[in-house]
Structures are given as C-alpha cells and as structure tokens.
N, C-alpha and C positions, 0 to 999 in steps of 0.2 A: 699245036706244038710245032715250032719252027724247024726242028731237026728230028729225024727218025733215028733213034739209037738202036743199034743192031744187037748188042749184048747187054747182059745184066751189069757187067763191069763198067761199060760205057755209061749206063744209066746212073750207077753209083758215083762215078767220077763227076758227072754233070750235076748231080744233087749236091755233092760236096762243094763244088764251085759256086753253085747258087746259094748254098747256106752261108758261105763266106761273104758273099755280096750282101745277103740279108743281115748278117751280124754287123757288117761295116755300116750299113744304113741305119740300123737300130741304134748303134753307138752314136752316130751323128744326130739322130733324133733326140736321144737322151741328153746330148750336150745342149741342144736348144731348150729342152725341158728344164734342165738345170738352171739356165738363165731365166726362164719364165718363173721358176721358183724364187730366184733372187729378187726379181721385180715384185712378185706377189708378197714376199716377206717384208719388203720395204713399204708396200702400200696397204698391207693387211688383207689383201684379197683372198677369197675362198679358193682352195685347191681343187675341190671336187666341183666340176661344172657339168652336170648331166646334159644340159642343153647343147653344150659344145661337143660332148662325146657323141651324142645322137646325130648331130650335123655331120661329123666326120664319117660315121658309119654309113649314113645315107649317101654321102658323096661317093664313098668307095664302092658301095653296092651298085650305084648307077654306073660308075666307071667300069666295074667288072662286067656288067651286062653289055656295055658298049664294046668291050674287048672280047666278048664271047668267052669270058673266063669261067673256070669250073667252080669258083667260090661264089656261093649264094649269100644272102644276107645273114643267115644263121651262122655260117662258117666264118664270115668276116667279123661278125659280132663276137664270136667265141675267141678268135685270135686277138682282136684289138681291145677287147675289154681287159684282157690280161696285160697287154702292152700299156693301156691307160693306168692300170693299177700299179705296175712297176714304176711308171713315170711319176705318179703321185707320190710314191715313197721317196723318189729322188728329189722332188720339189720340196716336200715337207712331210716327214714321217708323222702320222697322226693315228691315235688309237681308235679302234672300232669296238664298241660293246654290242653284245647280242644276247638274246635269250638262249641260254645254254641248256645242257652241257655241250661239249664238242661232239660233232657228229650229228647234230639235230638238223632238221630242215631249215631252221633259221640260220644256223651256221653255214649251211650250203648256200642260202640266199645271200648272206654276207660275202662269202668268198666269190660268188658270181659277179659281184660289183667291185670288191676291193682286192681280189686276188689272193694268192697263197702267201705273198710276202708281208702282208700287213700285220700290224701288231694288234691282235685280237684279245678282247677281255670277255670271257664267258661268265654270265651271271645267271642266278637261279630264278629270277622273276622279272617280269616286264617293268614293275615299279623300280627295281634296282637299276635297270638300264636308264630310266628317266632321271634317277638321282645322280648317276654318274655324269650324265649330260649337264644337268643343272649345276653340278659342282665343278664343271669344266675339267674333269679328270679324263674325259674322252671327248673326241671331236664329233664322232658319229655313233648312232645307235641304230640297230636293226631289230624290228619287232613285227610279229604278225598282226594284221588288222582285220582280215576277213578271209573266210574260206567258202568255196562255192557250195559245199555241202552243209556246213555247220553254221554259216552266217558270220556275223561280226564278232570280233574279240572285244567283249565289253570292257575289259580292264584297260586295253589300249585307248579306247574312246574316252573313258572316264579320266585317264591320266592326261590326255591331250587337252581335256576341258579345263584342267587346273594348272597346266604347265606352260612355260614360255617357249619351250623348244618347238621347232617347226618341222613339218614334213618337207624334205627337199628332193625326194625321189620315191618312186614306187616300183616294186618288182612283182610280176605275176609268175609264179613258179608251179608247174605241174608237180603233183606229189606222187612220186613213183617209189614203190617199196621193193626191197630186194630180200631174197632168201640166201643167207650166207652161212657157211660152215667149213670147218676143217676136216670133216668126215669125207672119206673117199666115195661113199655111196649113201643113199637115203636109208638103207637098212641099218646102218651103224648108228643112226641118230636116236637117242633115248630121251632127249628133252629139247624144248624150243623156248627161247627167251624172247620177250617183246613187251612193249607197253600194252596194257590191257586192250586199248583201242585197236592196236595193230592186229591182234588175233581176229577181231571182228571184221576188219577191213579186208581180210584175206581168207575168209571161210571157204570160198569155192576152190582156191588153190590147195588148201590143206586137205579138203575132201577128195579132190581129183587125184592127188598124189599119195593118198593113203596115209596122211600125216595127222588127221584130226583126232586120232586116238592116242597120239604120243603126248606125254606130259607137257602141258603148257604152263610156263612160269612167268607171271606178270612182274615187271620191274618198272622203275620210275620213268625210264626213257628208253627209246630204241638205241641210243648211244650206249647206255649201260648194258643193254642186251648184247650188243656187239662185243663189248669188253668181256663179258662173262663167257660168251661162246668162243672167243679167241683163246681162252684158257682151257677149253675142254673139247677134245677131238670127237666126242660123242654128242656134242650140243650144236644147236643151230640158232640163228638169230633172224627175226623179222625186223629189218632195220632200213635206214637210208643207205644209199650207195656210198655217200661220203663217210658214214660211220664204219662201214665195212672196210673201206680203203684206209681210213685212219688207223684202224686196229689190226691191219694185215689179215683180214678175214676174207677168204676167197668167196666170191659171189657165185652161187650155183644157178640161181634163176633171177632174172630181172623182171620188173613190172608185174609183180604177183598180186597186185591189188584187184579187188573185184570190180571196182568202178574206175575206169581209166581217164575220166575227165575231171578228176578232183584237183582243183587249183587253189592255192593259197596266195593271197595278196599280202606282201610285206611292204613296210614303209621304212625309208631311211630318214632318220631324224638328225637335226643339227641346229645351228644357231645363225644361219645366214639366209639371205633372200636370193632366189634364182633370178636370172635375167629371163625375159620372155623368149620363147622358142618358136612360137606360132603353132605349136601342138601341145598345149599345156592343159593341166587340170588344176583346179583350186579346191581346197577343202575349207569349210567354215563351220563354226559352232553358232547356232542360233538360239537365243533366249528371247522369245516374243514377249513384249511388254503387256499386251492384252490377250494373253493366251487363253483366258477364260471366256472371251467373247466369241460368239459364233462366227465362223468364217475367217478368223484371224490368220490362220496358216494359209488359207486359199488366197487372201488378199496379199500376203507376203510373197507367195510364189508367183502371183500374177505379174509382179514387177519384173521378175526374171524372164517370164514369157514375153512381155512387151519389149524387153531389152534384147530379145533374141539370144538368150543364154540357155544352153542345153544342159539340164540337170542329168547326172548319171546315177545319183544315189541320194536317198534321204532315209535317215535312220533315227528313230526316237530313242532317248535314254532317260531314265528317271533323273530328275535334277538333284535330288538328295540335299537340297538346301532349304527345304521348308516342309511343313506337314502336308499331308494330302498327296495327290497324284500330279505333281508338277513334272513337266518334261522339257528337255532340251532337244534340239534337232541337229544332227550332223548331216551336212549336205556336201556332196561333191558335184562340181559342174565343170564344163569345158571352158578353158580360157585362163588368162593370167590376171592377177590383181591389178596390174597396170594397164590393162585394156580399157579403153574409154567407156564402153558400155557397161563394163563390170564396175569400174570406179563410180559411175553414176548411181548404180543400185546400192553398192556398199555404203556410199556416203549418205544416201537417204535413210538407211537402216543402221547407221554407225553405232547407235546405242544398243542394238540388239545382236550385232554380229561380232564374233571373234574370229580373226583370220588365223588359220592353222597351217597355211603354206600353199604356194603355187609351185608346180613342178612339171617336168616333162611327162606327158602321158605314157604309161608303160605299155609294152606290147603284150596283149592278152593271148 
C-alpha cells in the first residue's frame, strides 16, 4: 500500500476514488469490446474464445505476482470471468441452454462462465440441450459429462456420438452442498427436502447435528427442494448454494457433503472451432474397423504413443448400431486437432475417428 490511511473515513474515501477509476476504465474497456463485436459480426467470428480468456488471466496473474499484489489467480479469475461475460453480452447477446432447473449445479457451472447477465434457457434433459443447439435456437449448451465419484454421464457421450455440435470448453467444478432454511434454529425444523441422492451424500452431517430422524422428503431436484423450503419456515433444504441464493433461502451450513473431493466435469457445447492455445485437450469418438480382431485397440493406441500424444481418458460405450456387443471408444488427449503430430495420427485413422472438439484444458 503506497499510503497509510489513519481513519476509517479516509479508507472509505480512498475506496470511492479507486472505484471511480475502475468504473471509468471498465467503460473504456467495454467501448473497445463493442468495436470488437462489430468486427466479429461482420466476419462471423465466434464471440466466446476460451483460449483468449485464459491467456488474459494468465498474463494478469503473472503481473499481480510481479507487483506483489494481493490478488491470486483464483481471485483474478473470479473477477475477470464476470467481466468477460458482461463483455460478450455487449459484443453479441447469445442464449445459453443448460440442464435445469434453475439452481442446479449445471446452472452454477453455466453462470461461472457466462455470468449473471446472460440469457439462459433451462431445459429438462441433456437431449433437449442438444436439440436446441442443433436447431440453432441457442448458441451454447452446458451439460455434465463426468463425475469423480459416479463416472461418465452416458447420455452426454451417446448424444455427442450422433450430433454435430462440438465441445468448445470444459469446466471442473467441486460439488459442495449447503443446508439452508428460514428457521431460526435447528429445533424448529420438522422436514428436510432434497433430491434422494442428496440425503445419501450428507449422512454424516445429518447424524452429527441430530437431523437424521427428521422427516426427509425426496423431490426431483435440489432446486425444487430450495423452492419448497423457502415457503415453509419449519423446513430446510439440502441444495446447491446457487439454489439457496436464487430462492432467498438463508444458508445455515456450507459444505455439508460427506466427501469433499467430489468434482463434476461439465462441457460447453457450440458450433465453432477453437484456435490453439498451447494448453489444449481434444476429444474424439473412435469406431475401430477391425474391432473383432485381437489387439486392434492396442495397435490403434500405439500410434498415439509413437506420436508422443498423452491420453487422459478412454471410455467404452455400447455402439447400439448392430447386434451383439459392439463398442465405441471416447478418448480425451492433450493437444489440438491442428497440432502436426495429432493431424498425422488423425489422418491415418480418418475413417475411424470423429472429432468432438479441441478446447482449452480446464483447471481441475
């Protein structure tokens, strides 16, 4: 701090002055953003550029360290992702579909990238999100693809296999659960709402706080749980933080889940190709021609090894296109489809591979 402020009033006056400067600079930034939007609208360029946003955050994080600033990467990311989201809406307002309802973890993941100002479309199924994208009624879709405890989301993989939409970004989000209620004390609570799975994920909390004998009412989503609890001062909800906030339900306890390392990977879907960022991941669908021959998968994967391509995931799924036990393989690996070593391998197996997207590697 360049100056030591002696009184609280001096601190407040300094903050007001700095806020004025910040607002002035943000307005200048948005003027430039508006011009960027005009240029992109003329050329048809994509508004959402995850690789550009990551480069900005990394540059600012490095600058903050050099300045011995108090803002670390997480803080810079939280601030600037919202700035980016506001900027995108000024460039070109575009709709974002997600697996709903409002207040779900997918909604939370969508807001973490597209901000509070975006035009969101809540849908009741993953398939509905794909249909909205394919019909061009929305520009982006957000769906879960994998959970660290429960594995892959089969419906998402199956829809990617038969759709033309592409993965343009991924989000790794810790799943934290809140206990929210309008009751002034735990003794006043006579019922608890949640999705059936929510009760199972918070058994230790319920037992430790003497709540395991209170009536547990399963509902279709944790968002619905928050809605119901918000209307009853003697009820509580086990729900996401965003659901509690959305329905003005005070959070009594945060992070009540039994397992604290539960992470869900979400993907953002759209219709464009990202530019390389040097820290990319690519997803492909593989249908081996000679899948019945011994060693066919090993021979296929060996080409990736020889090209020095690091695989991060391989998942088999029933092909559903013939009798018997036919399988497809979903593979994630590090790199971009335009990297020379990757282009060589994909060209060799072009009749067996469907490209699902190349995108900036998410922060796990």
